N, CA, C and O atoms as a GROMACS GRO file, in nm:
protein
  656
    1MET      N    1   9.893  11.039  10.187
    1MET     CA    2   9.782  11.069  10.099
    1MET      C    3   9.681  10.955  10.109
    1MET      O    4   9.718  10.837  10.109
    2VAL      N    5   9.557  10.990  10.117
    2VAL     CA    6   9.450  10.890  10.115
    2VAL      C    7   9.351  10.927  10.006
    2VAL      O    8   9.332  11.045   9.975
    3ASP      N    9   9.289  10.825   9.948
    3ASP     CA   10   9.186  10.853   9.848
    3ASP      C   11   9.051  10.864   9.920
    3ASP      O   12   9.043  10.838  10.040
    4PRO      N   13   8.946  10.903   9.849
    4PRO     CA   14   8.817  10.923   9.915
    4PRO      C   15   8.761  10.799   9.986
    4PRO      O   16   8.676  10.812  10.074
    5THR      N   17   8.807  10.681   9.950
    5THR     CA   18   8.759  10.559  10.016
    5THR      C   19   8.838  10.528  10.143
    5THR      O   20   8.807  10.432  10.213
    6GLY      N   21   8.940  10.610  10.172
    6GLY     CA   22   9.021  10.588  10.292
    6GLY      C   23   9.144  10.503  10.267
    6GLY      O   24   9.222  10.481  10.360
    7ILE      N   25   9.162  10.456  10.145
    7ILE     CA   26   9.279  10.375  10.112
    7ILE      C   27   9.399  10.466  10.091
    7ILE      O   28   9.388  10.573  10.031
    8GLU      N   29   9.513  10.422  10.142
    8GLU     CA   30   9.636  10.499  10.128
    8GLU      C   31   9.730  10.426  10.032
    8GLU      O   32   9.812  10.345  10.075
    9PRO      N   33   9.718  10.455   9.901
    9PRO     CA   34   9.808  10.390   9.806
    9PRO      C   35   9.950  10.442   9.830
    9PRO      O   36   9.969  10.562   9.844
   10PHE      N   37  10.047  10.354   9.834
   10PHE     CA   38  10.183  10.395   9.865
   10PHE      C   39  10.278  10.328   9.767
   10PHE      O   40  10.274  10.207   9.746
   11ARG      N   41  10.364  10.409   9.707
   11ARG     CA   42  10.468  10.357   9.618
   11ARG      C   43  10.603  10.388   9.681
   11ARG      O   44  10.630  10.502   9.718
   12PHE      N   45  10.688  10.287   9.692
   12PHE     CA   46  10.820  10.306   9.750
   12PHE      C   47  10.919  10.365   9.651
   12PHE      O   48  11.013  10.433   9.690
   13VAL      N   49  10.899  10.338   9.523
   13VAL     CA   50  10.994  10.384   9.422
   13VAL      C   51  10.917  10.448   9.307
   13VAL      O   52  10.797  10.426   9.290
   14ASN      N   53  10.990  10.526   9.228
   14ASN     CA   54  10.920  10.591   9.118
   14ASN      C   55  10.933  10.512   8.988
   14ASN      O   56  11.013  10.420   8.976
   15TYR      N   57  10.851  10.552   8.894
   15TYR     CA   58  10.837  10.485   8.764
   15TYR      C   59  10.970  10.478   8.689
   15TYR      O   60  10.999  10.376   8.627
   16VAL      N   61  11.048  10.583   8.695
   16VAL     CA   62  11.175  10.587   8.621
   16VAL      C   63  11.273  10.487   8.680
   16VAL      O   64  11.336  10.411   8.606
   17VAL      N   65  11.287  10.486   8.811
   17VAL     CA   66  11.380  10.395   8.878
   17VAL      C   67  11.342  10.250   8.853
   17VAL      O   68  11.429  10.164   8.836
   18GLU      N   69  11.213  10.221   8.850
   18GLU     CA   70  11.165  10.084   8.829
   18GLU      C   71  11.156  10.047   8.682
   18GLU      O   72  11.094   9.947   8.646
   19GLN      N   73  11.219  10.128   8.596
   19GLN     CA   74  11.224  10.099   8.453
   19GLN      C   75  11.085  10.078   8.392
   19GLN      O   76  11.064   9.986   8.313
   20GLY      N   77  10.992  10.164   8.430
   20GLY     CA   78  10.861  10.160   8.367
   20GLY      C   79  10.761  10.066   8.431
   20GLY      O   80  10.657  10.038   8.371
   21ARG      N   81  10.789  10.015   8.549
   21ARG     CA   82  10.693   9.928   8.618
   21ARG      C   83  10.646  10.001   8.744
   21ARG      O   84  10.726  10.029   8.833
   22ARG      N   85  10.519  10.030   8.750
   22ARG     CA   86  10.463  10.094   8.869
   22ARG      C   87  10.435   9.989   8.974
   22ARG      O   88  10.369   9.889   8.946
   23LYS      N   89  10.485  10.010   9.093
   23LYS     CA   90  10.461   9.916   9.202
   23LYS      C   91  10.394   9.991   9.316
   23LYS      O   92  10.456  10.072   9.383
   24THR      N   93  10.268   9.964   9.335
   24THR     CA   94  10.193  10.025   9.444
   24THR      C   95  10.176   9.921   9.553
   24THR      O   96  10.140   9.807   9.526
   25VAL      N   97  10.201   9.962   9.674
   25VAL     CA   98  10.188   9.872   9.788
   25VAL      C   99  10.081   9.928   9.880
   25VAL      O  100  10.093  10.042   9.926
   26ASP      N  101   9.977   9.850   9.907
   26ASP     CA  102   9.872   9.898   9.996
   26ASP      C  103   9.898   9.860  10.141
   26ASP      O  104   9.832   9.912  10.231
   27GLY      N  105   9.992   9.772  10.165
   27GLY     CA  106  10.031   9.735  10.300
   27GLY      C  107  10.172   9.782  10.325
   27GLY      O  108  10.230   9.852  10.241
   28ASP      N  109  10.228   9.747  10.436
   28ASP     CA  110  10.368   9.778  10.467
   28ASP      C  111  10.403   9.926  10.449
   28ASP      O  112  10.512   9.958  10.404
   29ILE      N  113  10.313  10.012  10.484
   29ILE     CA  114  10.340  10.155  10.476
   29ILE      C  115  10.419  10.194  10.601
   29ILE      O  116  10.382  10.155  10.712
   30PRO      N  117  10.529  10.269  10.584
   30PRO     CA  118  10.611  10.305  10.700
   30PRO      C  119  10.529  10.375  10.808
   30PRO      O  120  10.442  10.457  10.780
   31ALA      N  121  10.558  10.340  10.933
   31ALA     CA  122  10.485  10.398  11.046
   31ALA      C  123  10.542  10.533  11.088
   31ALA      O  124  10.471  10.614  11.147
   32GLY      N  125  10.668  10.558  11.058
   32GLY     CA  126  10.731  10.684  11.098
   32GLY      C  127  10.796  10.753  10.981
   32GLY      O  128  10.801  10.700  10.870
   33ASP      N  129  10.847  10.872  11.007
   33ASP     CA  130  10.915  10.949  10.903
   33ASP      C  131  11.032  10.868  10.848
   33ASP      O  132  11.107  10.806  10.924
   34CYS      N  133  11.048  10.868  10.716
   34CYS     CA  134  11.160  10.795  10.655
   34CYS      C  135  11.184  10.846  10.514
   34CYS      O  136  11.098  10.909  10.453
   35CYS      N  137  11.304  10.817  10.463
   35CYS     CA  138  11.338  10.853  10.326
   35CYS      C  139  11.276  10.750  10.231
   35CYS      O  140  11.280  10.630  10.258
   36VAL      N  141  11.221  10.797  10.122
   36VAL     CA  142  11.159  10.710  10.022
   36VAL      C  143  11.207  10.753   9.884
   36VAL      O  144  11.272  10.856   9.869
   37GLY      N  145  11.175  10.673   9.785
   37GLY     CA  146  11.216  10.702   9.648
   37GLY      C  147  11.110  10.770   9.565
   37GLY      O  148  11.135  10.808   9.451
   38PHE      N  149  10.992  10.786   9.622
   38PHE     CA  150  10.884  10.850   9.547
   38PHE      C  151  10.783  10.912   9.644
   38PHE      O  152  10.751  10.852   9.747
   39ILE      N  153  10.736  11.029   9.611
   39ILE     CA  154  10.626  11.092   9.685
   39ILE      C  155  10.524  11.138   9.582
   39ILE      O  156  10.558  11.206   9.484
   40ASN      N  157  10.400  11.101   9.604
   40ASN     CA  158  10.293  11.136   9.511
   40ASN      C  159  10.280  11.288   9.501
   40ASN      O  160  10.287  11.359   9.601
   41GLY      N  161  10.262  11.336   9.378
   41GLY     CA  162  10.253  11.479   9.354
   41GLY      C  163  10.136  11.547   9.423
   41GLY      O  164  10.138  11.669   9.443
   42ALA      N  165  10.034  11.470   9.460
   42ALA     CA  166   9.919  11.530   9.528
   42ALA      C  167   9.954  11.571   9.671
   42ALA      O  168   9.883  11.651   9.732
   43ALA      N  169  10.063  11.516   9.725
   43ALA     CA  170  10.101  11.545   9.864
   43ALA      C  171  10.250  11.574   9.872
   43ALA      O  172  10.319  11.525   9.962
   44PHE      N  173  10.300  11.652   9.780
   44PHE     CA  174  10.443  11.674   9.764
   44PHE      C  175  10.476  11.818   9.799
   44PHE      O  176  10.417  11.911   9.744
   45PHE      N  177  10.570  11.837   9.889
   45PHE     CA  178  10.619  11.971   9.922
   45PHE      C  179  10.768  11.973   9.895
   45PHE      O  180  10.840  11.878   9.927
   46CYS      N  181  10.815  12.082   9.835
   46CYS     CA  182  10.956  12.094   9.800
   46CYS      C  183  10.997  12.240   9.821
   46CYS      O  184  10.920  12.332   9.794
   47ARG      N  185  11.120  12.258   9.870
   47ARG     CA  186  11.169  12.395   9.884
   47ARG      C  187  11.174  12.461   9.746
   47ARG      O  188  11.217  12.399   9.648
   48ARG      N  189  11.130  12.583   9.740
   48ARG     CA  190  11.120  12.655   9.613
   48ARG      C  191  11.256  12.667   9.543
   48ARG      O  192  11.265  12.647   9.422
   49ASP      N  193  11.360  12.698   9.619
   49ASP     CA  194  11.492  12.716   9.557
   49ASP      C  195  11.541  12.587   9.492
   49ASP      O  196  11.602  12.591   9.385
   50ILE      N  197  11.514  12.473   9.554
   50ILE     CA  198  11.554  12.344   9.496
   50ILE      C  199  11.469  12.314   9.373
   50ILE      O  200  11.521  12.271   9.270
   51PHE      N  201  11.339  12.337   9.384
   51PHE     CA  202  11.247  12.315   9.273
   51PHE      C  203  11.293  12.395   9.150
   51PHE      O  204  11.298  12.341   9.040
   52LEU      N  205  11.326  12.523   9.171
   52LEU     CA  206  11.371  12.608   9.060
   52LEU      C  207  11.508  12.566   9.009
   52LEU      O  208  11.533  12.570   8.889
   53LYS      N  209  11.597  12.526   9.099
   53LYS     CA  210  11.731  12.482   9.059
   53LYS      C  211  11.723  12.360   8.966
   53LYS      O  212  11.803  12.347   8.874
   54LEU      N  213  11.626  12.272   8.992
   54LEU     CA  214  11.609  12.152   8.910
   54LEU      C  215  11.527  12.178   8.784
   54LEU      O  216  11.505  12.086   8.704
   55GLY      N  217  11.482  12.301   8.765
   55GLY     CA  218  11.406  12.335   8.645
   55GLY      C  219  11.256  12.320   8.660
   55GLY      O  220  11.182  12.328   8.562
   56GLY      N  221  11.209  12.298   8.784
   56GLY     CA  222  11.065  12.285   8.808
   56GLY      C  223  11.008  12.163   8.739
   56GLY      O  224  11.080  12.066   8.711
   57PHE      N  225  10.880  12.168   8.712
   57PHE     CA  226  10.816  12.059   8.640
   57PHE      C  227  10.855  12.067   8.492
   57PHE      O  228  10.867  12.176   8.437
   58ASP      N  229  10.873  11.955   8.430
   58ASP     CA  230  10.905  11.948   8.288
   58ASP      C  231  10.784  11.997   8.209
   58ASP      O  232  10.675  11.942   8.221
   59LYS      N  233  10.804  12.100   8.131
   59LYS     CA  234  10.694  12.160   8.056
   59LYS      C  235  10.636  12.067   7.949
   59LYS      O  236  10.527  12.093   7.898
   60ASN      N  237  10.706  11.962   7.915
   60ASN     CA  238  10.657  11.866   7.816
   60ASN      C  239  10.561  11.764   7.876
   60ASN      O  240  10.504  11.683   7.803
   61ILE      N  241  10.543  11.767   8.006
   61ILE     CA  242  10.451  11.675   8.072
   61ILE      C  243  10.330  11.755   8.117
   61ILE      O  244  10.336  11.830   8.214
   62PHE      N  245  10.219  11.739   8.045
   62PHE     CA  246  10.098  11.815   8.077
   62PHE      C  247  10.028  11.759   8.199
   62PHE      O  248   9.994  11.834   8.291
   63LEU      N  249  10.005  11.632   8.200
   63LEU     CA  250   9.940  11.562   8.312
   63LEU      C  251  10.008  11.427   8.330
   63LEU      O  252  10.056  11.368   8.234
   64TYR      N  253  10.013  11.379   8.451
   64TYR     CA  254  10.061  11.245   8.485
   64TYR      C  255  10.213  11.230   8.467
   64TYR      O  256  10.270  11.277   8.369
   65PHE      N  257  10.275  11.165   8.562
   65PHE     CA  258  10.418  11.132   8.564
   65PHE      C  259  10.508  11.250   8.592
   65PHE      O  260  10.630  11.234   8.595
   66GLU      N  261  10.452  11.370   8.613
   66GLU     CA  262  10.537  11.484   8.648
   66GLU      C  263  10.600  11.464   8.785
   66GLU      O  264  10.711  11.511   8.810
   67ASP      N  265  10.530  11.394   8.874
   67ASP     CA  266  10.586  11.368   9.006
   67ASP      C  267  10.697  11.263   8.999
   67ASP      O  268  10.796  11.275   9.070
   68ASP      N  269  10.681  11.162   8.914
   68ASP     CA  270  10.788  11.062   8.895
   68ASP      C  271  10.914  11.130   8.841
   68ASP      O  272  11.024  11.105   8.888
   69ASP      N  273  10.895  11.217   8.743
   69ASP     CA  274  11.008  11.287   8.682
   69ASP      C  275  11.079  11.374   8.785
   69ASP      O  276  11.202  11.371   8.795
   70LEU      N  277  11.003  11.452   8.862
   70LEU     CA  278  11.065  11.540   8.961
   70LEU      C  279  11.133  11.460   9.072
   70LEU      O  280  11.243  11.495   9.115
   71CYS      N  281  11.070  11.354   9.119
   71CYS     CA  282  11.132  11.269   9.223
   71CYS      C  283  11.264  11.210   9.173
   71CYS      O  284  11.362  11.204   9.247
   72PHE      N  285  11.265  11.167   9.048
   72PHE     CA  286  11.388  11.110   8.992
   72PHE      C  287  11.498  11.216   8.988
   72PHE      O  288  11.613  11.188   9.023
   73ARG      N  289  11.465  11.336   8.945
   73ARG     CA  290  11.566  11.442   8.939
   73ARG      C  291  11.614  11.482   9.078
   73ARG      O  292  11.732  11.512   9.097
   74LEU      N  293  11.523  11.483   9.176
   74LEU     CA  294  11.564  11.511   9.314
   74LEU      C  295  11.664  11.406   9.362
   74LEU      O  296  11.769  11.441   9.417
   75GLN      N  297  11.631  11.279   9.342
   75GLN     CA  298  11.721  11.170   9.383
   75GLN      C  299  11.856  11.180   9.313
   75GLN      O  300  11.961  11.170   9.376
   76ARG      N  301  11.851  11.200   9.182
   76ARG     CA  302  11.974  11.206   9.103
   76ARG      C  303  12.066  11.319   9.150
   76ARG      O  304  12.188  11.310   9.136
   77ASN      N  305  12.007  11.425   9.205
   77ASN     CA  306  12.085  11.538   9.253
   77ASN      C  307  12.112  11.533   9.404
   77ASN      O  308  12.158  11.630   9.462
   78GLY      N  309  12.082  11.419   9.465
   78GLY     CA  310  12.119  11.397   9.605
   78GLY      C  311  12.026  11.455   9.710
   78GLY      O  312  12.062  11.465   9.826
   79TYR      N  313  11.906  11.493   9.670
   79TYR     CA  314  11.809  11.546   9.766
   79TYR      C  315  11.723  11.433   9.821
   79TYR      O  316  11.667  11.355   9.744
   80PRO      N  317  11.710  11.425   9.952
   80PRO     CA  318  11.625  11.319  10.010
   80PRO      C  319  11.477  11.356   9.999
   80PRO      O  320  11.441  11.474   9.999
   81MET      N  321  11.395  11.255   9.990
   81MET     CA  322  11.250  11.274   9.996
   81MET      C  323  11.204  11.204  10.121
   81MET      O  324  11.229  11.085  10.141
   82ILE      N  325  11.136  11.277  10.204
   82ILE     CA  326  11.098  11.224  10.335
   82ILE      C  327  10.947  11.205  10.341
   82ILE      O  328  10.870  11.299  10.322
   83TYR      N  329  10.908  11.083  10.368
   83TYR     CA  330  10.767  11.049  10.386
   83TYR      C  331  10.730  11.079  10.531
   83TYR      O  332  10.797  11.032  10.624
   84VAL      N  333  10.624  11.157  10.551
   84VAL     CA  334  10.579  11.196  10.684
   84VAL      C  335  10.435  11.147  10.700
   84VAL      O  336  10.341  11.216  10.659
   85PRO      N  337  10.416  11.028  10.761
   85PRO     CA  338  10.282  10.970  10.769
   85PRO      C  339  10.185  11.047  10.858
   85PRO      O  340  10.064  11.029  10.848
   86SER      N  341  10.238  11.133  10.946
   86SER     CA  342  10.147  11.208  11.033
   86SER      C  343  10.077  11.322  10.959
   86SER      O  344   9.979  11.377  11.010
   87SER      N  345  10.125  11.357  10.839
   87SER     CA  346  10.056  11.457  10.758
   87SER      C  347   9.969  11.383  10.657
   87SER      O  348  10.015  11.290  10.591
   88THR      N  349   9.845  11.424  10.645
   88THR     CA  350   9.751  11.353  10.558
   88THR      C  351   9.692  11.450  10.458
   88THR      O  352   9.654  11.562  10.492
   89VAL      N  353   9.684  11.405  10.334
   89VAL     CA  354   9.624  11.482  10.226
   89VAL      C  355   9.516  11.395  10.163
   89VAL      O  356   9.541  11.280  10.129
   90LEU      N  357   9.397  11.450  10.148
   90LEU     CA  358   9.289  11.378  10.079
   90LEU      C  359   9.298  11.412   9.931
   90LEU      O  360   9.285  11.527   9.891
   91HIS      N  361   9.322  11.309   9.850
   91HIS     CA  362   9.335  11.329   9.706
   91HIS      C  363   9.211  11.274   9.636
   91HIS      O  364   9.189  11.153   9.633
   92ARG      N  365   9.132  11.362   9.581
   92ARG     CA  366   9.011  11.321   9.509
   92ARG      C  367   9.045  11.304   9.362
   92ARG      O  368   9.018  11.391   9.280
   93LYS      N  369   9.106  11.191   9.332
   93LYS     CA  370   9.151  11.162   9.196
   93LYS      C  371   9.041  11.182   9.093
   93LYS      O  372   8.928  11.136   9.111
   94GLY      N  373   9.076  11.252   8.986
   94GLY     CA  374   8.984  11.268   8.875
   94GLY      C  375   8.860  11.351   8.905
   94GLY      O  376   8.760  11.338   8.835
   95ARG      N  377   8.866  11.434   9.005
   95ARG     CA  378   8.748  11.513   9.042
   95ARG      C  379   8.758  11.660   9.004
   95ARG      O  380   8.671  11.740   9.039
   96SER      N  381   8.865  11.697   8.933
   96SER     CA  382   8.878  11.838   8.896
   96SER      C  383   8.784  11.875   8.782
   96SER      O  384   8.758  11.993   8.758
   97THR      N  385   8.734  11.775   8.711
   97THR     CA  386   8.636  11.799   8.605
   97THR      C  387   8.523  11.697   8.619
   97THR      O  388   8.541  11.590   8.678
   98ARG      N  389   8.407  11.732   8.564
   98ARG     CA  390   8.295  11.638   8.565
   98ARG      C  391   8.328  11.516   8.482
   98ARG      O  392   8.404  11.523   8.386
   99ARG      N  393   8.270  11.404   8.520
   99ARG     CA  394   8.289  11.281   8.445
   99ARG      C  395   8.214  11.293   8.312
   99ARG      O  396   8.096  11.327   8.308
  100SER      N  397   8.286  11.264   8.204
  100SER     CA  398   8.226  11.263   8.072
  100SER      C  399   8.310  11.172   7.984
  100SER      O  400   8.424  11.141   8.017
  101LEU      N  401   8.253  11.129   7.872
  101LEU     CA  402   8.329  11.045   7.780
  101LEU      C  403   8.448  11.123   7.723
  101LEU      O  404   8.556  11.067   7.704
  102ARG      N  405   8.427  11.250   7.695
  102ARG     CA  406   8.536  11.334   7.644
  102ARG      C  407   8.648  11.344   7.746
  102ARG      O  408   8.766  11.337   7.711
  103GLY      N  409   8.613  11.360   7.874
  103GLY     CA  410   8.712  11.367   7.980
  103GLY      C  411   8.788  11.237   7.997
  103GLY      O  412   8.909  11.237   8.017
  104GLU      N  413   8.716  11.124   7.990
  104GLU     CA  414   8.780  10.993   8.000
  104GLU      C  415   8.884  10.976   7.889
  104GLU      O  416   8.996  10.932   7.913
  105TYR      N  417   8.844  11.013   7.768
  105TYR     CA  418   8.933  11.003   7.654
  105TYR      C  419   9.057  11.090   7.674
  105TYR      O  420   9.171  11.046   7.656
  106SER      N  421   9.034  11.216   7.713
  106SER     CA  422   9.143  11.311   7.730
  106SER      C  423   9.241  11.266   7.839
  106SER      O  424   9.362  11.272   7.819
  107ARG      N  425   9.189  11.222   7.953
  107ARG     CA  426   9.277  11.177   8.061
  107ARG      C  427   9.362  11.058   8.017
  107ARG      O  428   9.482  11.054   8.043
  108ALA      N  429   9.299  10.960   7.951
  108ALA     CA  430   9.372  10.842   7.906
  108ALA      C  431   9.479  10.879   7.804
  108ALA      O  432   9.591  10.828   7.808
  109TRP      N  433   9.444  10.967   7.712
  109TRP     CA  434   9.538  11.008   7.608
  109TRP      C  435   9.660  11.076   7.671
  109TRP      O  436   9.774  11.043   7.638
  110HIS      N  437   9.636  11.171   7.763
  110HIS     CA  438   9.747  11.243   7.826
  110HIS      C  439   9.831  11.151   7.914
  110HIS      O  440   9.953  11.167   7.921
  111GLN      N  441   9.768  11.056   7.980
  111GLN     CA  442   9.844  10.965   8.064
  111GLN      C  443   9.942  10.883   7.980
  111GLN      O  444  10.058  10.868   8.017
  112VAL      N  445   9.896  10.831   7.869
  112VAL     CA  446   9.983  10.751   7.782
  112VAL      C  447  10.091  10.838   7.719
  112VAL      O  448  10.207  10.797   7.713
  113ARG      N  449  10.056  10.956   7.672
  113ARG     CA  450  10.155  11.045   7.610
  113ARG      C  451  10.263  11.083   7.711
  113ARG      O  452  10.382  11.087   7.678
  114SER      N  453  10.223  11.111   7.834
  114SER     CA  454  10.322  11.147   7.937
  114SER      C  455  10.410  11.028   7.971
  114SER      O  456  10.531  11.044   7.987
  115ARG      N  457  10.352  10.910   7.982
  115ARG     CA  458  10.431  10.790   8.010
  115ARG      C  459  10.532  10.767   7.898
  115ARG      O  460  10.648  10.736   7.924
  116MET      N  461  10.488  10.782   7.773
  116MET     CA  462  10.578  10.763   7.659
  116MET      C  463  10.692  10.866   7.663
  116MET      O  464  10.807  10.833   7.636
  117TYR      N  465  10.659  10.990   7.695
  117TYR     CA  466  10.761  11.095   7.701
  117TYR      C  467  10.865  11.064   7.808
  117TYR      O  468  10.985  11.075   7.784
  118VAL      N  469  10.818  11.026   7.927
  118VAL     CA  470  10.910  10.994   8.037
  118VAL      C  471  10.998  10.875   8.000
  118VAL      O  472  11.118  10.874   8.028
  119CYS      N  473  10.938  10.776   7.937
  119CYS     CA  474  11.017  10.660   7.893
  119CYS      C  475  11.124  10.702   7.792
  119CYS      O  476  11.239  10.658   7.802
  120ASP      N  477  11.088  10.785   7.696
  120ASP     CA  478  11.185  10.834   7.598
  120ASP      C  479  11.292  10.919   7.665
  120ASP      O  480  11.410  10.906   7.633
  121LYS      N  481  11.252  11.006   7.756
  121LYS     CA  482  11.344  11.097   7.825
  121LYS      C  483  11.453  11.021   7.900
  121LYS      O  484  11.568  11.064   7.902
  122TYR      N  485  11.417  10.909   7.961
  122TYR     CA  486  11.512  10.835   8.043
  122TYR      C  487  11.557  10.703   7.980
  122TYR      O  488  11.621  10.621   8.046
  123GLY      N  489  11.523  10.682   7.854
  123GLY     CA  490  11.569  10.563   7.783
  123GLY      C  491  11.508  10.433   7.833
  123GLY      O  492  11.574  10.329   7.829
  124LEU      N  493  11.385  10.438   7.880
  124LEU     CA  494  11.317  10.317   7.926
  124LEU      C  495  11.258  10.246   7.806
  124LEU      O  496  11.203  10.309   7.715
  125ARG      N  497  11.269  10.115   7.805
  125ARG     CA  498  11.218  10.038   7.692
  125ARG      C  499  11.067  10.028   7.696
  125ARG      O  500  11.005  10.013   7.802
  126GLN      N  501  11.008  10.038   7.577
  126GLN     CA  502  10.865  10.018   7.561
  126GLN      C  503  10.843   9.934   7.436
  126GLN      O  504  10.904   9.958   7.333
  127ASN      N  505  10.757   9.837   7.447
  127ASN     CA  506  10.719   9.758   7.330
  127ASN      C  507  10.586   9.816   7.281
  127ASN      O  508  10.479   9.765   7.315
  128LEU      N  509  10.595   9.922   7.200
  128LEU     CA  510  10.474   9.993   7.157
  128LEU      C  511  10.380   9.906   7.076
  128LEU      O  512  10.258   9.918   7.090
  129SER      N  513  10.433   9.818   6.994
  129SER     CA  514  10.342   9.734   6.914
  129SER      C  515  10.261   9.642   7.006
  129SER      O  516  10.142   9.620   6.981
  130GLU      N  517  10.323   9.588   7.110
  130GLU     CA  518  10.251   9.504   7.205
  130GLU      C  519  10.151   9.587   7.287
  130GLU      O  520  10.039   9.542   7.312
  131LEU      N  521  10.192   9.705   7.328
  131LEU     CA  522  10.102   9.792   7.405
  131LEU      C  523   9.982   9.835   7.320
  131LEU      O  524   9.870   9.841   7.370
  132ARG      N  525  10.006   9.864   7.192
  132ARG     CA  526   9.895   9.900   7.103
  132ARG      C  527   9.799   9.783   7.084
  132ARG      O  528   9.677   9.799   7.088
  133ARG      N  529   9.856   9.664   7.065
  133ARG     CA  530   9.773   9.544   7.049
  133ARG      C  531   9.685   9.523   7.172
  133ARG      O  532   9.566   9.494   7.159
  134LYS      N  533   9.743   9.536   7.290
  134LYS     CA  534   9.666   9.518   7.414
  134LYS      C  535   9.557   9.625   7.428
  134LYS      O  536   9.446   9.595   7.472
  135ALA      N  537   9.589   9.748   7.390
  135ALA     CA  538   9.490   9.856   7.400
  135ALA      C  539   9.371   9.828   7.308
  135ALA      O  540   9.256   9.847   7.349
  136LEU      N  541   9.397   9.784   7.185
  136LEU     CA  542   9.288   9.751   7.093
  136LEU      C  543   9.205   9.634   7.143
  136LEU      O  544   9.082   9.636   7.136
  137LEU      N  545   9.272   9.533   7.193
  137LEU     CA  546   9.202   9.416   7.247
  137LEU      C  547   9.114   9.456   7.366
  137LEU      O  548   8.998   9.414   7.374
  138ARG      N  549   9.168   9.536   7.456
  138ARG     CA  550   9.091   9.580   7.572
  138ARG      C  551   8.975   9.670   7.532
  138ARG      O  552   8.868   9.664   7.592
  139SER      N  553   8.997   9.754   7.433
  139SER     CA  554   8.890   9.841   7.385
  139SER      C  555   8.777   9.758   7.325
  139SER      O  556   8.660   9.783   7.352
  140THR      N  557   8.813   9.659   7.244
  140THR     CA  558   8.712   9.571   7.183
  140THR      C  559   8.635   9.495   7.290
  140THR      O  560   8.512   9.486   7.285
  141ARG      N  561   8.706   9.441   7.388
  141ARG     CA  562   8.641   9.368   7.497
  141ARG      C  563   8.544   9.460   7.573
  141ARG      O  564   8.434   9.418   7.609
  142ALA      N  565   8.585   9.583   7.597
  142ALA     CA  566   8.498   9.677   7.668
  142ALA      C  567   8.372   9.710   7.588
  142ALA      O  568   8.264   9.722   7.645
  143VAL      N  569   8.385   9.724   7.456
  143VAL     CA  570   8.267   9.749   7.372
  143VAL      C  571   8.172   9.631   7.380
  143VAL      O  572   8.051   9.649   7.392
  144LEU      N  573   8.227   9.510   7.373
  144LEU     CA  574   8.143   9.390   7.377
  144LEU      C  575   8.070   9.375   7.510
  144LEU      O  576   7.963   9.314   7.516
  145THR      N  577   8.126   9.430   7.616
  145THR     CA  578   8.059   9.424   7.747
  145THR      C  579   7.982   9.553   7.776
  145THR      O  580   7.935   9.575   7.888
  146LEU      N  581   7.969   9.638   7.673
  146LEU     CA  582   7.894   9.763   7.680
  146LEU      C  583   7.950   9.863   7.781
  146LEU      O  584   7.876   9.946   7.834
  147ASN      N  585   8.079   9.855   7.806
  147ASN     CA  586   8.146   9.950   7.894
  147ASN      C  587   8.216  10.053   7.805
  147ASN      O  588   8.336  10.044   7.778
  148PHE      N  589   8.137  10.151   7.759
  148PHE     CA  590   8.186  10.244   7.658
  148PHE      C  591   8.291  10.341   7.711
  148PHE      O  592   8.380  10.382   7.636
  149ALA      N  593   8.282  10.378   7.838
  149ALA     CA  594   8.384  10.467   7.894
  149ALA      C  595   8.519  10.397   7.895
  149ALA      O  596   8.621  10.456   7.859
  150LYS      N  597   8.520  10.271   7.936
  150LYS     CA  598   8.645  10.194   7.937
  150LYS      C  599   8.696  10.174   7.794
  150LYS      O  600   8.816  10.183   7.769
  151ALA      N  601   8.607  10.146   7.702
  151ALA     CA  602   8.646  10.128   7.562
  151ALA      C  603   8.712  10.254   7.508
  151ALA      O  604   8.812  10.248   7.437
  152LEU      N  605   8.655  10.368   7.543
  152LEU     CA  606   8.709  10.495   7.497
  152LEU      C  607   8.847  10.521   7.558
  152LEU      O  608   8.935  10.573   7.489
  153ARG      N  609   8.867  10.486   7.685
  153ARG     CA  610   8.998  10.502   7.749
  153ARG      C  611   9.104  10.420   7.677
  153ARG      O  612   9.214  10.469   7.650
  154HIS      N  613   9.072  10.295   7.644
  154HIS     CA  614   9.169  10.211   7.576
  154HIS      C  615   9.192  10.257   7.432
  154HIS      O  616   9.304  10.247   7.380
  155LEU      N  617   9.087  10.306   7.367
  155LEU     CA  618   9.103  10.361   7.233
  155LEU      C  619   9.193  10.486   7.237
  155LEU      O  620   9.277  10.505   7.149
  156ALA      N  621   9.175  10.568   7.338
  156ALA     CA  622   9.260  10.688   7.354
  156ALA      C  623   9.405  10.646   7.374
  156ALA      O  624   9.496  10.708   7.318
  157ALA      N  625   9.428  10.542   7.454
  157ALA     CA  626   9.564  10.492   7.476
  157ALA      C  627   9.625  10.446   7.343
  157ALA      O  628   9.740  10.476   7.312
  158PHE      N  629   9.545  10.372   7.267
  158PHE     CA  630   9.592  10.326   7.136
  158PHE      C  631   9.629  10.444   7.047
  158PHE      O  632   9.737  10.447   6.987
  159ARG      N  633   9.541  10.541   7.038
  159ARG     CA  634   9.565  10.659   6.953
  159ARG      C  635   9.687  10.736   6.999
  159ARG      O  636   9.766  10.784   6.917
  160ALA      N  637   9.705  10.748   7.132
  160ALA     CA  638   9.820  10.821   7.186
  160ALA      C  639   9.951  10.753   7.147
  160ALA      O  640  10.053  10.819   7.129
  161MET      N  641   9.947  10.621   7.134
  161MET     CA  642  10.068  10.546   7.098
  161MET      C  643  10.095  10.546   6.948
  161MET      O  644  10.204  10.509   6.905
  162THR      N  645   9.998  10.587   6.868
  162THR     CA  646  10.016  10.585   6.723
  162THR      C  647  10.050  10.725   6.668
  162THR      O  648  10.095  10.737   6.554
  163VAL      N  649  10.030  10.828   6.749
  163VAL     CA  650  10.061  10.966   6.708
  163VAL      C  651  10.207  10.993   6.740
  163VAL      O  652  10.252  10.966   6.852
  164SER      N  653  10.281  11.047   6.644
  164SER     CA  654  10.423  11.076   6.673
  164SER      C  655  10.444  11.220   6.708
  164SER      O  656  10.557  11.261   6.735
   0.00000   0.00000   0.00000
């Protein structure tokens, strides 16, 4: 998978396995086909029978982290995930809707809610009070620098962490 700038973000492991730490590596991408612990959902192919056997995508995850969840379940059930660098998918992140403040807020809110759900589902630790504090601090800093879209994203993250 490559983004519109030509960069190929690559993660060797998924969010669940890394206990809530996302590790993206822009170098050291495998040159040939190999088994990996995570495949981005934008470039993910799975046999239908296996997908259905595992219950498909978790209906509680609206956006974001559905690929981490599915990759974890595939691994847990002994299915290999094979990275094939000769196949390329252009992923235009965040381009399914026009850019707007409402969209920024919605994307940030769903991303945090999905992350929280996945963490709860797999018993990953989260320090919500610290995450809320950081979100408010970042939102305030963004307002002071007149970056209102960024401020709104951090405010959405804060709100997502305070709603039960």
